[in-house]
C-alpha positions as CSV (number, residue, x, y, z in Angstrom):
1,M,0.0,0.0,0.0
2,F,1.3,3.4,-1.0
3,V,1.8,5.6,2.1
4,K,1.9,9.4,2.0
5,I,2.8,11.4,5.1
6,C,1.3,14.9,4.7
7,G,1.9,18.1,6.7
8,I,5.7,17.9,6.6
9,T,7.3,21.1,8.1
10,N,10.9,20.1,8.9
11,I,13.7,17.9,7.7
12,K,13.6,15.6,10.7
13,D,9.9,14.7,10.1
14,A,10.7,14.1,6.4
15,T,13.6,11.8,7.2
16,D,11.7,10.0,10.0
17,S,8.8,9.4,7.5
18,L,11.1,8.0,4.9
19,N,13.1,5.8,7.3
20,S,9.7,4.4,8.5
21,G,8.8,3.3,5.0
22,A,6.7,6.2,3.6
23,D,6.6,6.5,-0.2
24,A,5.7,10.1,-0.5
25,L,5.6,13.4,1.5
26,G,3.1,16.2,1.4
27,F,3.7,19.9,1.9
28,V,0.8,22.2,2.7
29,F,0.8,25.5,0.8
30,Y,-2.5,26.6,2.2
31,D,-1.5,29.6,4.3
32,K,-4.4,29.2,6.8
33,S,-3.3,25.8,7.8
34,P,-1.3,25.3,11.0
35,R,0.9,23.0,8.9
36,Y,1.6,25.7,6.3
37,I,5.1,25.8,4.9
38,N,6.4,28.4,2.5
39,P,7.8,27.2,-0.9
40,Q,11.4,28.1,-0.2
41,K,11.5,26.2,3.1
42,A,9.8,23.2,1.4
43,Q,12.6,23.4,-1.3
44,D,15.2,23.4,1.4
45,I,13.8,20.1,2.7
46,I,13.1,18.5,-0.7
47,S,16.6,19.3,-1.9
48,Q,18.0,17.1,0.9
49,L,15.8,14.0,0.1
50,P,16.7,10.9,-1.9
51,P,15.8,11.1,-5.6
52,F,13.2,8.4,-5.5
53,V,10.9,10.3,-3.0
54,R,7.6,11.7,-4.4
55,C,6.7,15.1,-3.0
56,F,3.1,16.5,-3.1
57,G,2.1,20.1,-2.6
58,L,-1.4,20.7,-1.2
59,F,-3.2,23.7,-2.7
60,V,-6.5,25.4,-1.8
61,N,-8.1,28.0,-4.0
62,H,-4.9,28.9,-5.7
63,T,-4.7,30.1,-9.3
64,A,-3.0,28.0,-12.0
65,D,-0.1,30.6,-12.1
66,E,0.3,30.4,-8.3
67,I,0.4,26.6,-8.4
68,N,2.9,26.6,-11.2
69,D,5.2,29.1,-9.5
70,I,5.1,27.4,-6.1
71,S,5.7,24.0,-7.7
72,K,8.8,25.3,-9.5
73,I,10.2,27.0,-6.3
74,S,9.5,24.1,-4.0
75,G,10.5,21.3,-6.3
76,I,7.3,19.2,-5.7
77,D,6.4,16.5,-8.2
78,T,2.6,16.6,-7.9
79,A,0.0,19.2,-7.1
80,Q,-2.7,18.0,-4.7
81,L,-5.8,20.0,-5.6
82,H,-7.8,20.3,-2.5
83,F,-10.6,22.4,-4.0
84,N,-13.0,22.3,-6.9
85,C,-11.1,23.2,-10.0
86,E,-12.4,24.3,-13.3
87,K,-11.2,22.5,-16.4
88,A,-9.5,25.7,-17.6
89,L,-7.3,25.8,-14.5
90,K,-6.2,22.2,-14.8
91,E,-5.3,22.7,-18.4
92,K,-2.9,25.5,-17.5
93,L,-1.0,23.5,-14.9
94,E,2.6,22.7,-15.7
95,V,2.9,20.0,-13.0
96,K,1.2,16.7,-12.5
97,Y,-1.8,16.8,-10.3
98,I,-4.2,14.7,-8.3
99,E,-7.6,15.8,-7.3
100,V,-9.0,15.5,-3.8
101,I,-12.6,14.5,-3.3
102,R,-13.9,16.0,-0.1
103,A,-16.7,13.6,0.5
104,K,-19.9,14.5,2.3
105,H,-22.1,11.7,1.0
106,P,-21.7,8.3,-0.7
107,D,-22.5,9.8,-4.0
108,D,-19.4,11.9,-3.8
109,I,-17.2,8.8,-4.3
110,V,-18.7,7.6,-7.5
111,L,-15.6,8.4,-9.5
112,D,-14.0,8.2,-12.9
113,H,-12.1,4.8,-12.7
114,D,-9.5,6.1,-15.3
115,K,-8.1,8.5,-12.7
116,F,-6.4,8.4,-9.3
117,Y,-8.0,10.4,-6.5
118,I,-7.3,11.2,-2.9
119,V,-10.6,10.9,-1.0
120,D,-10.9,12.8,2.2
121,S,-13.7,13.7,4.6
122,F,-15.3,17.1,4.1
123,V,-14.3,19.7,6.7
124,D,-14.4,23.5,6.5
125,E,-10.8,23.7,7.4
126,Y,-9.5,21.7,4.4
127,G,-8.0,18.7,6.0
128,G,-5.8,17.8,9.0
129,Q,-8.8,17.6,11.3
130,G,-8.8,13.8,11.8
131,K,-12.4,13.3,10.6
132,R,-13.0,9.8,9.3
133,L,-15.1,8.7,6.4
134,K,-17.6,5.8,6.7
135,L,-15.9,2.7,5.2
136,Q,-19.2,1.2,4.2
137,W,-19.4,3.9,1.5
138,F,-16.6,2.0,-0.3
139,E,-18.1,-1.5,-0.2
140,D,-18.8,-3.3,-3.4
141,Q,-16.9,-0.9,-5.6
142,D,-13.4,-0.6,-7.2
143,N,-11.2,1.3,-4.9
144,S,-7.9,0.5,-6.6
145,K,-7.2,4.1,-7.7
146,I,-8.2,5.7,-4.4
147,I,-5.8,7.0,-1.8
148,L,-7.8,7.3,1.4
149,A,-7.3,10.2,3.8
150,G,-9.1,11.5,6.8
151,G,-8.9,10.3,10.4
152,L,-6.4,7.4,9.7
153,T,-4.2,6.3,12.6
154,C,-2.0,3.4,13.5
155,D,-4.8,1.9,15.5
156,N,-7.5,2.0,12.8
157,L,-5.5,1.5,9.6
158,H,-6.1,-2.3,9.8
159,Q,-9.8,-1.6,9.1
160,L,-8.9,-0.8,5.5
161,K,-8.0,-4.4,4.8
162,G,-10.1,-5.9,2.1
163,Y,-11.3,-2.6,0.6
164,G,-8.5,-2.5,-2.0
165,F,-7.4,1.0,-1.6
166,C,-4.2,1.8,-3.4
167,G,-2.9,4.1,-0.7
168,A,-3.3,5.9,2.6
169,D,-2.7,9.5,3.3
170,V,-2.1,10.6,6.9
171,S,-1.2,13.9,8.7
172,S,-2.6,14.5,12.2
173,G,-2.8,10.8,12.9
174,V,1.0,10.5,13.2
175,E,1.6,13.7,15.1
176,Q,2.8,14.4,18.6
177,S,1.7,18.0,18.3
178,V,0.3,20.1,15.4
179,G,2.9,20.1,12.7
180,Q,5.3,17.8,14.5
181,K,5.4,14.1,13.7
182,D,5.9,11.3,16.2
183,P,8.6,8.8,15.1
184,Q,7.0,5.9,16.7
185,K,3.6,6.6,15.2
186,L,5.2,7.0,11.8
187,K,6.9,3.6,12.0
188,Q,3.8,1.9,13.3
189,F,1.6,3.4,10.6
190,C,3.9,2.4,7.8
191,D,4.3,-1.1,9.2
192,N,0.6,-1.5,9.5
193,A,0.1,-0.3,5.9
194,R,2.5,-3.0,4.7
195,A,0.6,-5.6,6.7
196,I,-2.6,-4.7,4.9
197,S,-0.9,-5.3,1.6
198,R,0.2,-8.8,2.4
């Protein structure tokens, strides 16, 4: 199972995440988030990472030009679009992107099976609130291109077994305080994700 650790704010958390087995890191460019990081600081961290690490940038209500500029400065690989984007905006992007579905109802996760998505629970604050989605919404459907987010922790990750999600995205569930990751939780989360995949 693909594991993404979001809300990275410092090199130690980035390194601890990778040493624990994470496949990707996420950097929050939404300036109202307590996990916000400016693009230059993100670049300082990303420049110290191994070449195989995928880095995502979380964007909320940014313009295409802003996303392109921040992506170039920071060095992220993929823009995580955490808001409803018009087709015209997506066509202007010069970086790969993945859309986030902020689900309120089961109908929200009836998705295009030709695309990958991150599916998160709807909250006004745009993520990092630890709110869980109801897993029964995902029963009897193909979840192989869904990265699940929202309220995941080391203790409940095992509940995803059998649903066929391609990945898990976690932020607050592996923190010791807001914006600071807990090394033990990171290790346990990644170990549990690997156990699901067996």
